[in-house]
C-alpha positions as CSV (number, residue, x, y, z in Angstrom):
1,Y,-166.3,-53.8,176.6
2,L,-163.9,-56.5,177.3
3,V,-160.4,-55.3,177.4
4,M,-157.8,-57.9,177.2
5,W,-154.4,-56.9,178.5
6,E,-150.9,-57.7,178.5
7,A,-147.6,-56.4,180.2
8,D,-144.9,-55.5,177.8
9,Q,-142.3,-58.1,179.5
10,S,-139.5,-55.7,178.2
11,K,-140.7,-52.9,180.5
12,I,-141.2,-55.0,183.7
13,P,-138.1,-54.3,186.3
14,L,-136.0,-56.9,187.0
15,D,-135.4,-55.7,190.5
16,P,-138.1,-57.2,192.8
17,E,-138.8,-54.0,194.8
18,E,-139.0,-52.1,191.6
19,R,-141.3,-54.6,190.1
20,K,-143.5,-54.7,193.2
21,M,-143.8,-50.8,193.1
22,S,-144.5,-50.9,189.4
23,W,-147.4,-53.4,189.7
24,L,-148.8,-51.7,192.7
25,G,-148.7,-48.3,190.8
26,A,-150.8,-50.1,187.9
27,I,-153.1,-51.5,190.3
28,E,-153.8,-48.2,191.9
29,M,-154.3,-46.5,188.6
30,E,-156.9,-49.0,187.8
31,R,-158.7,-48.6,191.1
32,Q,-159.1,-45.1,189.9
33,N,-160.6,-46.1,186.5
34,M,-163.1,-48.2,188.6
35,K,-164.2,-45.2,190.6
36,E,-164.2,-42.8,187.5
37,R,-164.2,-44.5,184.2
38,G,-166.5,-47.2,184.0
39,T,-164.4,-50.2,184.7
40,V,-166.6,-52.8,186.8
41,D,-164.1,-55.7,186.9
42,W,-160.5,-56.3,186.7
43,G,-158.5,-59.5,186.9
44,C,-155.1,-61.1,185.9
45,F,-154.6,-64.7,184.9
46,I,-152.5,-66.4,187.4
47,G,-148.8,-67.0,186.6
48,T,-148.9,-64.8,183.6
49,T,-148.5,-60.9,182.7
50,K,-152.0,-60.9,181.0
51,G,-155.6,-60.2,182.2
52,Y,-158.9,-58.7,181.5
53,S,-161.1,-55.9,182.4
54,I,-164.8,-55.2,181.8
55,H,-166.0,-51.7,181.0
56,E,-169.4,-50.2,181.0
57,G,-168.4,-46.6,180.2
58,S,-168.1,-45.1,177.0
59,K,-165.9,-45.4,174.2
60,E,-164.2,-42.4,175.4
61,D,-163.8,-43.8,178.9
62,V,-162.4,-47.1,177.5
63,I,-159.8,-45.0,175.2
64,N,-158.8,-43.0,178.3
65,S,-158.5,-45.7,180.6
66,T,-156.2,-47.7,178.4
67,L,-153.9,-44.8,177.0
68,Q,-152.6,-44.0,180.7
69,F,-151.1,-47.6,180.6
70,I,-149.3,-47.3,177.1
71,P,-146.3,-48.2,176.4
72,Y,-146.2,-50.4,179.6
73,F,-149.3,-52.8,178.6
74,K,-150.9,-53.8,175.2
75,F,-154.6,-54.0,174.7
76,Q,-157.2,-55.8,172.4
77,I,-160.6,-54.2,173.1
78,F,-163.8,-55.7,172.0
79,E,-167.2,-54.2,172.0
80,V,-169.8,-56.7,173.5
81,V,-173.6,-56.8,173.1
82,N,-175.7,-58.5,175.8
83,I,-178.2,-61.0,175.0
84,D,-181.2,-58.8,174.7
85,E,-179.1,-56.5,172.3
86,L,-178.2,-59.3,170.2
87,E,-181.7,-60.8,170.1
88,S,-183.1,-57.1,168.9
89,A,-180.5,-57.1,166.2
90,I,-181.5,-60.5,164.8
91,K,-185.2,-59.8,164.9
92,N,-184.6,-56.6,162.8
93,M,-182.6,-58.3,160.1
């Protein structure tokens, strides 16, 4: 799964120290997802409050890993097939 995320600007603290702690908390939560819920990559687009993650877990893992961030982040989730899965589907048309 490709998960595109965006922080809700209205929920980002204005105080720099609070903002720092908020981001560090989110990063720590995501590190836990990497250990326990199938997240294999996570990144942020420089200069934005947006980013992506890659999940190799089940649908339930993706749901559980994103639900913990709502309402602070919004998500778009895309199920991805690899080249072999796509080729197989095309051959079976």
